[in-house]
One Martini backbone bead per residue (centre of mass of N, CA, C, O) as a GRO file, in nm:
protein
   54
    1MET     BB    1  -4.445  -3.036  -1.205
    2THR     BB    2  -4.459  -2.905  -1.492
    3ALA     BB    3  -4.216  -2.718  -1.455
    4VAL     BB    4  -3.997  -2.939  -1.426
    5LEU     BB    5  -4.057  -3.078  -1.695
    6GLU     BB    6  -4.003  -2.839  -1.879
    7VAL     BB    7  -3.713  -2.785  -1.791
    8LEU     BB    8  -3.607  -3.064  -1.862
    9VAL     BB    9  -3.666  -3.055  -2.164
   10TRP     BB   10  -3.497  -2.804  -2.224
   11TRP     BB   11  -3.227  -2.913  -2.109
   12ALA     BB   12  -3.201  -3.164  -2.297
   13ALA     BB   13  -3.204  -3.013  -2.565
   14LEU     BB   14  -2.969  -2.816  -2.511
   15THR     BB   15  -2.759  -3.031  -2.444
   16GLY     BB   16  -2.778  -3.183  -2.708
   17ILE     BB   17  -2.681  -2.950  -2.884
   18TRP     BB   18  -2.411  -2.903  -2.745
   19LEU     BB   19  -2.289  -3.189  -2.807
   20VAL     BB   20  -2.303  -3.161  -3.121
   21LEU     BB   21  -2.120  -2.881  -3.141
   22ILE     BB   22  -1.895  -3.020  -3.006
   23SER     BB   23  -1.595  -3.194  -3.046
   24THR     BB   24  -1.512  -3.228  -2.737
   25VAL     BB   25  -1.580  -3.448  -2.464
   26ASP     BB   26  -1.551  -3.316  -2.148
   27PRO     BB   27  -1.623  -3.260  -1.829
   28LEU     BB   28  -1.614  -2.944  -1.836
   29GLU     BB   29  -1.800  -2.905  -2.087
   30LEU     BB   30  -2.039  -3.054  -1.964
   31LEU     BB   31  -2.081  -2.870  -1.724
   32VAL     BB   32  -2.111  -2.596  -1.868
   33GLY     BB   33  -2.336  -2.682  -2.064
   34SER     BB   34  -2.545  -2.770  -1.847
   35THR     BB   35  -2.557  -2.500  -1.693
   36ALA     BB   36  -2.643  -2.321  -1.936
   37ALA     BB   37  -2.897  -2.491  -2.005
   38LEU     BB   38  -3.046  -2.439  -1.739
   39ALA     BB   39  -3.064  -2.136  -1.758
   40ALA     BB   40  -3.212  -2.138  -2.035
   41ALA     BB   41  -3.455  -2.300  -1.938
   42VAL     BB   42  -3.564  -2.110  -1.727
   43LEU     BB   43  -3.593  -1.867  -1.926
   44ALA     BB   44  -3.788  -2.000  -2.122
   45ARG     BB   45  -4.016  -2.043  -1.928
   46ALA     BB   46  -4.051  -1.746  -1.847
   47GLY     BB   47  -4.112  -1.646  -2.135
   48ARG     BB   48  -4.356  -1.823  -2.194
   49ARG     BB   49  -4.526  -1.715  -1.953
   50ALA     BB   50  -4.527  -1.422  -2.032
   51VAL     BB   51  -4.683  -1.465  -2.300
   52ALA     BB   52  -4.927  -1.634  -2.193
   53ASP     BB   53  -5.031  -1.394  -1.981
   54ARG     BB   54  -5.146  -1.175  -2.196
   0.00000   0.00000   0.00000
């Protein structure tokens, strides 16, 4: 459960940054940004776990 929560927090933060940085929010940009943020959130969690397991 904590893994899902961590990815969700990362995703929300990265999506929020994406929305602040783009000028026009249309559905396609929102979909692409959210998908990219989800991929980055999963990679951020994996990277954090790799460093913590050392």
